[in-house]
One Martini backbone bead per residue (centre of mass of N, CA, C, O) as a GRO file, in nm:
protein
  293
    1UNK     BB    1  17.153   5.761  -1.069
    2UNK     BB    2  17.117   5.460  -1.050
    3UNK     BB    3  17.000   5.469  -0.759
    4UNK     BB    4  16.758   5.647  -0.829
    5UNK     BB    5  16.639   5.465  -1.040
    6UNK     BB    6  16.604   5.213  -0.860
    7UNK     BB    7  16.429   5.348  -0.649
    8UNK     BB    8  16.193   5.426  -0.838
    9UNK     BB    9  16.130   5.141  -0.936
   10UNK     BB   10  16.082   5.022  -0.651
   11UNK     BB   11  15.841   5.209  -0.582
   12UNK     BB   12  15.659   5.132  -0.817
   13UNK     BB   13  15.648   4.828  -0.770
   14UNK     BB   14  15.545   4.837  -0.479
   15UNK     BB   15  15.292   5.002  -0.533
   16UNK     BB   16  15.174   4.796  -0.741
   17UNK     BB   17  15.214   4.524  -0.581
   18UNK     BB   18  15.118   4.642  -0.282
   19UNK     BB   19  14.980   4.912  -0.207
   20UNK     BB   20  14.735   4.898  -0.405
   21UNK     BB   21  14.638   4.615  -0.312
   22UNK     BB   22  14.601   4.687  -0.019
   23UNK     BB   23  14.400   4.915  -0.054
   24UNK     BB   24  14.185   4.750  -0.206
   25UNK     BB   25  14.148   4.533   0.015
   26UNK     BB   26  14.078   4.722   0.245
   27UNK     BB   27  13.820   4.846   0.114
   28UNK     BB   28  13.668   4.575   0.088
   29UNK     BB   29  13.691   4.486   0.392
   30UNK     BB   30  13.533   4.723   0.497
   31UNK     BB   31  13.269   4.670   0.348
   32UNK     BB   32  13.237   4.382   0.466
   33UNK     BB   33  13.263   4.458   0.772
   34UNK     BB   34  12.983   4.607   0.782
   35UNK     BB   35  12.874   4.358   0.585
   36UNK     BB   36  12.904   4.012   0.546
   37UNK     BB   37  12.650   3.985   0.342
   38UNK     BB   38  12.807   4.086   0.127
   39UNK     BB   39  12.882   3.994  -0.206
   40UNK     BB   40  13.145   4.100  -0.182
   41UNK     BB   41  13.484   4.003  -0.275
   42UNK     BB   42  13.793   3.899  -0.286
   43UNK     BB   43  14.027   3.890  -0.503
   44UNK     BB   44  14.160   3.552  -0.656
   45UNK     BB   45  14.350   3.547  -0.934
   46UNK     BB   46  14.592   3.503  -0.784
   47UNK     BB   47  14.904   3.291  -0.693
   48UNK     BB   48  14.959   3.425  -0.428
   49UNK     BB   49  14.939   3.547  -0.122
   50UNK     BB   50  14.692   3.725  -0.191
   51UNK     BB   51  14.523   3.489  -0.293
   52UNK     BB   52  14.522   3.324  -0.028
   53UNK     BB   53  14.407   3.541   0.150
   54UNK     BB   54  14.143   3.579  -0.001
   55UNK     BB   55  14.033   3.294   0.028
   56UNK     BB   56  14.038   3.286   0.339
   57UNK     BB   57  13.849   3.531   0.372
   58UNK     BB   58  13.611   3.433   0.211
   59UNK     BB   59  13.560   3.174   0.377
   60UNK     BB   60  13.505   3.325   0.638
   61UNK     BB   61  13.263   3.495   0.534
   62UNK     BB   62  13.090   3.260   0.445
   63UNK     BB   63  13.076   3.120   0.717
   64UNK     BB   64  12.955   3.357   0.866
   65UNK     BB   65  12.704   3.383   0.693
   66UNK     BB   66  12.592   3.104   0.755
   67UNK     BB   67  12.576   3.139   1.058
   68UNK     BB   68  12.385   3.381   1.047
   69UNK     BB   69  12.158   3.249   0.898
   70UNK     BB   70  12.114   3.025   1.108
   71UNK     BB   71  12.062   3.219   1.340
   72UNK     BB   72  11.826   3.367   1.211
   73UNK     BB   73  11.648   3.114   1.190
   74UNK     BB   74  11.648   3.046   1.489
   75UNK     BB   75  11.532   3.316   1.588
   76UNK     BB   76  11.272   3.297   1.421
   77UNK     BB   77  11.172   3.033   1.543
   78UNK     BB   78  11.176   3.130   1.835
   79UNK     BB   79  10.987   3.369   1.796
   80UNK     BB   80  10.744   3.200   1.700
   81UNK     BB   81  10.735   3.019   1.956
   82UNK     BB   82  10.698   3.254   2.158
   83UNK     BB   83  10.444   3.368   2.031
   84UNK     BB   84  10.276   3.119   2.067
   85UNK     BB   85  10.307   3.104   2.375
   86UNK     BB   86  10.189   3.386   2.427
   87UNK     BB   87   9.915   3.319   2.298
   88UNK     BB   88   9.851   3.076   2.477
   89UNK     BB   89   9.873   3.233   2.748
   90UNK     BB   90   9.655   3.438   2.679
   91UNK     BB   91   9.425   3.237   2.639
   92UNK     BB   92   9.453   3.109   2.922
   93UNK     BB   93   9.407   3.370   3.079
   94UNK     BB   94   9.125   3.423   2.966
   95UNK     BB   95   9.000   3.158   3.056
   96UNK     BB   96   9.056   3.201   3.359
   97UNK     BB   97   8.905   3.468   3.390
   98UNK     BB   98   8.633   3.353   3.305
   99UNK     BB   99   8.618   3.128   3.516
  100UNK     BB  100   8.643   3.316   3.761
  101UNK     BB  101   8.393   3.485   3.693
  102UNK     BB  102   8.193   3.251   3.701
  103UNK     BB  103   8.252   3.163   3.988
  104UNK     BB  104   8.176   3.430   4.116
  105UNK     BB  105   7.887   3.437   4.020
  106UNK     BB  106   7.811   3.169   4.154
  107UNK     BB  107   7.874   3.252   4.446
  108UNK     BB  108   7.686   3.507   4.450
  109UNK     BB  109   7.414   3.337   4.361
  110UNK     BB  110   7.407   3.187   4.602
  111UNK     BB  111   7.217   3.102   4.885
  112UNK     BB  112   7.450   2.981   4.996
  113UNK     BB  113   7.718   2.933   5.206
  114UNK     BB  114   8.067   3.004   5.117
  115UNK     BB  115   8.387   2.875   5.235
  116UNK     BB  116   8.746   2.911   5.284
  117UNK     BB  117   9.031   2.723   5.404
  118UNK     BB  118   9.307   2.659   5.558
  119UNK     BB  119   9.510   2.468   5.767
  120UNK     BB  120   9.456   2.723   5.991
  121UNK     BB  121   9.157   2.836   5.948
  122UNK     BB  122   9.182   3.046   5.731
  123UNK     BB  123   9.042   3.274   5.537
  124UNK     BB  124   9.019   3.279   5.163
  125UNK     BB  125   8.694   3.268   5.114
  126UNK     BB  126   8.369   3.446   5.039
  127UNK     BB  127   8.045   3.479   5.011
  128UNK     BB  128   7.786   3.696   5.040
  129UNK     BB  129   7.588   3.507   5.185
  130UNK     BB  130   7.771   3.435   5.421
  131UNK     BB  131   7.835   3.721   5.523
  132UNK     BB  132   7.537   3.795   5.578
  133UNK     BB  133   7.465   3.569   5.781
  134UNK     BB  134   7.715   3.663   5.978
  135UNK     BB  135   7.758   3.988   5.978
  136UNK     BB  136   7.979   4.032   5.754
  137UNK     BB  137   8.256   4.115   5.581
  138UNK     BB  138   8.479   3.995   5.371
  139UNK     BB  139   8.727   4.165   5.459
  140UNK     BB  140   8.698   4.117   5.777
  141UNK     BB  141   8.747   3.785   5.737
  142UNK     BB  142   9.003   3.792   5.598
  143UNK     BB  143   9.244   3.573   5.760
  144UNK     BB  144   9.069   3.452   5.969
  145UNK     BB  145   8.988   3.242   6.230
  146UNK     BB  146   8.683   3.103   6.172
  147UNK     BB  147   8.626   2.918   6.412
  148UNK     BB  148   8.640   3.150   6.645
  149UNK     BB  149   8.407   3.324   6.517
  150UNK     BB  150   8.148   3.102   6.422
  151UNK     BB  151   8.254   2.812   6.586
  152UNK     BB  152   8.179   2.750   6.941
  153UNK     BB  153   7.916   2.553   6.909
  154UNK     BB  154   7.679   2.328   6.966
  155UNK     BB  155   7.356   2.235   6.958
  156UNK     BB  156   7.386   2.122   7.267
  157UNK     BB  157   7.604   2.361   7.390
  158UNK     BB  158   7.880   2.275   7.336
  159UNK     BB  159   8.193   2.364   7.356
  160UNK     BB  160   8.441   2.406   7.059
  161UNK     BB  161   8.717   2.569   7.105
  162UNK     BB  162   8.898   2.297   7.203
  163UNK     BB  163   8.793   2.118   6.989
  164UNK     BB  164   8.732   1.873   6.725
  165UNK     BB  165   8.557   1.931   6.478
  166UNK     BB  166   8.458   1.854   6.157
  167UNK     BB  167   8.647   2.057   6.024
  168UNK     BB  168   8.907   1.969   6.167
  169UNK     BB  169   8.886   1.667   6.094
  170UNK     BB  170   8.925   1.720   5.782
  171UNK     BB  171   9.218   1.848   5.810
  172UNK     BB  172   9.333   1.577   5.916
  173UNK     BB  173   9.184   1.323   5.728
  174UNK     BB  174   9.027   1.419   5.449
  175UNK     BB  175   8.723   1.392   5.515
  176UNK     BB  176   8.415   1.411   5.419
  177UNK     BB  177   8.129   1.616   5.559
  178UNK     BB  178   7.794   1.559   5.556
  179UNK     BB  179   7.535   1.694   5.713
  180UNK     BB  180   7.590   1.910   5.942
  181UNK     BB  181   7.467   1.992   6.261
  182UNK     BB  182   7.469   2.333   6.391
  183UNK     BB  183   7.639   2.623   6.521
  184UNK     BB  184   7.631   2.969   6.450
  185UNK     BB  185   7.792   3.290   6.467
  186UNK     BB  186   7.742   3.613   6.497
  187UNK     BB  187   7.858   3.929   6.530
  188UNK     BB  188   7.622   4.005   6.758
  189UNK     BB  189   7.597   3.705   6.921
  190UNK     BB  190   7.420   3.547   6.764
  191UNK     BB  191   7.243   3.246   6.680
  192UNK     BB  192   7.230   2.959   6.433
  193UNK     BB  193   7.114   2.709   6.256
  194UNK     BB  194   7.295   2.452   6.074
  195UNK     BB  195   7.384   2.312   5.746
  196UNK     BB  196   7.682   2.123   5.656
  197UNK     BB  197   7.967   2.098   5.440
  198UNK     BB  198   8.288   1.917   5.405
  199UNK     BB  199   8.565   1.988   5.180
  200UNK     BB  200   8.859   1.895   5.079
  201UNK     BB  201   9.191   2.026   4.992
  202UNK     BB  202   9.407   1.920   4.736
  203UNK     BB  203   9.783   1.908   4.707
  204UNK     BB  204   9.996   1.681   4.643
  205UNK     BB  205   9.850   1.494   4.854
  206UNK     BB  206   9.764   1.747   5.027
  207UNK     BB  207   9.630   1.930   5.283
  208UNK     BB  208   9.513   2.282   5.230
  209UNK     BB  209   9.200   2.249   5.305
  210UNK     BB  210   8.856   2.393   5.293
  211UNK     BB  211   8.506   2.353   5.209
  212UNK     BB  212   8.215   2.545   5.312
  213UNK     BB  213   7.867   2.453   5.311
  214UNK     BB  214   7.581   2.658   5.405
  215UNK     BB  215   7.267   2.668   5.598
  216UNK     BB  216   6.980   2.811   5.713
  217UNK     BB  217   6.755   2.631   5.957
  218UNK     BB  218   6.553   2.794   6.132
  219UNK     BB  219   6.272   2.742   5.990
  220UNK     BB  220   6.282   2.428   6.010
  221UNK     BB  221   6.313   2.414   6.322
  222UNK     BB  222   6.056   2.567   6.384
  223UNK     BB  223   5.860   2.375   6.245
  224UNK     BB  224   5.944   2.119   6.398
  225UNK     BB  225   5.864   2.233   6.674
  226UNK     BB  226   5.568   2.289   6.607
  227UNK     BB  227   5.498   2.006   6.540
  228UNK     BB  228   5.569   1.872   6.808
  229UNK     BB  229   5.379   2.051   6.969
  230UNK     BB  230   5.120   1.966   6.833
  231UNK     BB  231   5.139   1.669   6.896
  232UNK     BB  232   5.142   1.707   7.202
  233UNK     BB  233   4.877   1.841   7.235
  234UNK     BB  234   4.708   1.618   7.119
  235UNK     BB  235   4.796   1.406   7.326
  236UNK     BB  236   4.689   1.560   7.576
  237UNK     BB  237   4.391   1.578   7.485
  238UNK     BB  238   4.354   1.275   7.466
  239UNK     BB  239   4.421   1.212   7.763
  240UNK     BB  240   4.199   1.391   7.887
  241UNK     BB  241   3.969   1.239   7.760
  242UNK     BB  242   4.024   0.964   7.899
  243UNK     BB  243   4.016   1.074   8.192
  244UNK     BB  244   3.720   1.187   8.182
  245UNK     BB  245   3.599   0.880   8.091
  246UNK     BB  246   3.687   0.751   8.339
  247UNK     BB  247   3.637   0.519   8.617
  248UNK     BB  248   3.677   0.769   8.837
  249UNK     BB  249   3.753   0.978   9.050
  250UNK     BB  250   3.771   1.309   9.060
  251UNK     BB  251   4.050   1.337   9.197
  252UNK     BB  252   4.197   1.147   9.002
  253UNK     BB  253   4.141   1.301   8.744
  254UNK     BB  254   4.275   1.569   8.835
  255UNK     BB  255   4.556   1.459   8.883
  256UNK     BB  256   4.612   1.357   8.600
  257UNK     BB  257   4.551   1.621   8.455
  258UNK     BB  258   4.777   1.790   8.590
  259UNK     BB  259   5.016   1.627   8.480
  260UNK     BB  260   4.957   1.684   8.184
  261UNK     BB  261   4.960   1.994   8.189
  262UNK     BB  262   5.267   2.011   8.296
  263UNK     BB  263   5.380   1.904   8.003
  264UNK     BB  264   5.371   2.157   7.880
  265UNK     BB  265   5.608   2.347   7.722
  266UNK     BB  266   5.521   2.636   7.846
  267UNK     BB  267   5.562   2.469   8.148
  268UNK     BB  268   5.857   2.348   8.188
  269UNK     BB  269   5.938   2.548   8.444
  270UNK     BB  270   5.682   2.404   8.574
  271UNK     BB  271   5.638   2.180   8.871
  272UNK     BB  272   5.376   2.340   8.955
  273UNK     BB  273   5.024   2.305   9.076
  274UNK     BB  274   4.653   2.364   9.037
  275UNK     BB  275   4.306   2.274   9.123
  276UNK     BB  276   4.000   2.444   9.109
  277UNK     BB  277   3.679   2.453   9.263
  278UNK     BB  278   3.346   2.560   9.253
  279UNK     BB  279   3.118   2.632   9.475
  280UNK     BB  280   2.773   2.632   9.424
  281UNK     BB  281   2.691   2.779   9.699
  282UNK     BB  282   2.951   2.976   9.786
  283UNK     BB  283   3.157   3.034   9.539
  284UNK     BB  284   3.410   2.898   9.613
  285UNK     BB  285   3.744   2.820   9.602
  286UNK     BB  286   3.859   2.480   9.575
  287UNK     BB  287   4.112   2.274   9.667
  288UNK     BB  288   4.188   1.955   9.519
  289UNK     BB  289   4.465   1.978   9.352
  290UNK     BB  290   4.833   1.915   9.380
  291UNK     BB  291   5.177   2.024   9.272
  292UNK     BB  292   5.446   2.150   9.465
  293UNK     BB  293   5.289   2.324   9.713
   0.00000   0.00000   0.00000
């Protein structure tokens, strides 16, 4: 009976002092474990091992809560910074798109031809005016070695396919070359005179390509040729006038006049000719002077 009584008292004391307190502490710890930001903490009114354990646990939870709050503030600050960066990037992207659109409109509205090449002379961009003048579409030219496509000869007829022309020279030495007169070739095989400028493209102090701006000067060349021809005609007429009124024999006048006439540009391929006079009596044509016959 005494053993039974002592066992019962021991069970009651153990349950009251340990089991119930452990159960209570476990329930509170489970609640805090689900969310350690919870304000509830372990009771630490006792001065035994349970009180010490509660104090240690509460300090750990408070420390974790402070760390979490600091982490949360850091994440929030980083999120705000990232959002600001994203907004700034978006604004920059919008500005770049607007600038690219304006540049595209500018290139498309230019009457002059503009194209760009990389260091291997491959086409990187071309505006519609240039493609139209060359008889190509932009897509058909993109990535092609533009030098061999449109620039094979000089204005004086020299073939430039194997030599370093002004564009190639700029890719080598990085020097701009303004107002170069030359010949460009169209897709159909015809050619036309151009005046162009070459501007190098630098990146990190290295030549990465060039921009070529050109215009068709066919009309100007035609007008210059017509002007020179007119000046030459006037000079020939003036010379014939002086020959006609010079104090020379008729045969001498005709010989000098024939030489002047054979210098006319549309007779440039003819190095020979003659002047006949009609006999007033027989009405026959009589050869008086000739050259190369």
